[in-house]
N, C-alpha and C positions, 0 to 999 in steps of 0.2 A: 514137261510143259515149260516153255521159256516165257518169262515175264514180258520180254520185249515183243513177243508175238501176240500178246493179248491186248485187245483194245480197251482203253480206259472208258469207264461208264461214270458220268457225272452223278453226284448225289442230288436228290430232290431239293435239299436245303442249300445247295451251292457251296458247302463247306469243304468239298474235296472230290476225289475220284477213286473208284475201285477197279482193280483188275482181277476178275474171277478166274483163278487158275484151274479150279476143279469144283464141280457140283456133282457128287457121286451118289447114287448110280445114274440119276437123270437130273438135268437142270431144273425141270419143272416139279420134281418131287425128290429133293436131295435128302440123304441121310447124313452126309458130311459135306462140308464146303471149306475150301482153302482160297484165300484171296490176299492181295496186297493192296492196301489203301494208302493214298497220299492225303493227309489231313492238311488243308491249306488255311483254315481259320477256326476259331473257337466255335463250339456248338455242341448240341446233344448227339449222343450215339443213337442209332435206331434200335428199337426193341425187337427181340427175336424170341417170342414165347416158346416154351418147351425145348429150348436149345441150351447146350453147354458151350461156353466160349472161352477161347484163349487169345491173348493179345500180346505182341512183343514189338518193341520199337526196333526197327532195323536200320534206319537212317534218321539223322536229326537229333536235336537235344532231348526231345521227349514231350510228355504230356502230364497234366494233372487232371485226374478224374474225380469229379465230385459226386459222391453217393449220398443217400439219405443219412447214412451213419457217419459220414465224414469224407475226407479227401485222401487220395493216394497218388503219389507221383510215380511215373514209370519212365525210365531213361534208357538210352542206348546201353546195352550190356547187362541190364537187369534181367532176371529170370522172367519168363512169360507170366502174365497175370491171368488167372482163371476166375470166371464169374458166370452167373446165370444170365441167359439171354433176356429175361424179363427186365433185368436191371438195365436201364438206359442212362448211364451217367452223363453229366455235362462234362465236356472236354475243353481244357484250356491248354493251348500250346505254350511250352516253356520258353522257347526262343526260335520262333519261326516254324515253317512246315516240317512235318515228319512223314516218314514212310513206315508203315506198320504191317506186320504179318498177322493175319487172322485165321484161326482154325475153329470151326464150329461143327457140332454134331447134334442130331436130334436125340433127346432122351429116349431110352429104349433101344437105340441102335447098338449100344455097347458101352464100354468104358473108354473114354478118350484120354489122350495125354499129348501135351506139347512140352518139349524140354530142349534146352540147348544141346547141340551136338558138337563134339570136339574130336580131334584125332584119337583113334582107338575106341571111341564109343560105338555101341551096337544097338540095333533094333532087332529083337528076336522074341520068340515065345509064341503064344497062341493068338497071334494078331490076325484079325480078319482083314485089316487094311493097314498099310504103313506107307509113310511118305518121308521124304527128306527135302527140306527147302534150304538152298544155299544162296546166301546173299553175295558170297565171294566164291570164286572158282574152287572146286573140290575134286577129290578122287574118292570113290566109294567102291568097296569090294562087295559084290553081290553074291559071293559064294562060288560061282562058276567063272566069273570074270571081274576085272576092275573096270569101272565106268567113270570117265572124266565128265564132270559137270561144269558148264559155264556159269558164271555169276548170274543170279536171278533165275534159277531153275528149280522146278519142283519135280522130283523123281517119285513115282508112286506105284503101288501094286496092290491089287485085290487078291486075296487068297480064297479061292473058290472051294478047294478040297481041304477042309479044316482037319481031316483025319491024317492027311499026308504031312510028313515033317517039312518044316520050312527052313530054308537056308537063312542064316542070319546075315544081315547087312552090317558091314563095319566101315566106318568112316576112316579112310587112310590119311587124308590131309584136308584141311579146310580152314577158313577164317570164320566168318559168322555163318552159322548153320543151326537148324532145328529139326529134331525128330518129331513127327506127327504120327500118332498111332491110334487105332481103334481095336480093342479086344472084345470078343464076344463074351456074353455072360454065361 
């Protein structure tokens, strides 16, 4: 799924736009969701009850998120931040708009993860679902072939037969990229 091919959906509060790259297995009843948001002004995050969330800055200076327990800053290059969807922190832009990668999954769907991907890193194991988002052009080895990815692309796959061995994916080259995974329990 290419970011450039997905229409931007404005937020109700007017603070930005979201491009939903994937709502799996169905948009109206998703178990996991991947999106890229452009935050254009300060304001609160939307709450997502019963959802685990990951958030990473992919362009811009970053944000400060204010929680009941205090504040935390997230900048370009920082590891993704994991938090519960019920938490709807207030967001303050550090130096202008940011573009951010969001990965969410419903509790009970499995164990999710979002982590930076670098050349040589892999996604493997008992994964029900796996994805790779690249902000910069990349080359990924899918086990049977190498796949070039344009900047702003989500590559994803659902594993339907969990008993069959899965070929690992290995990132051959990339700039900014993130592995997104969901393991069954």
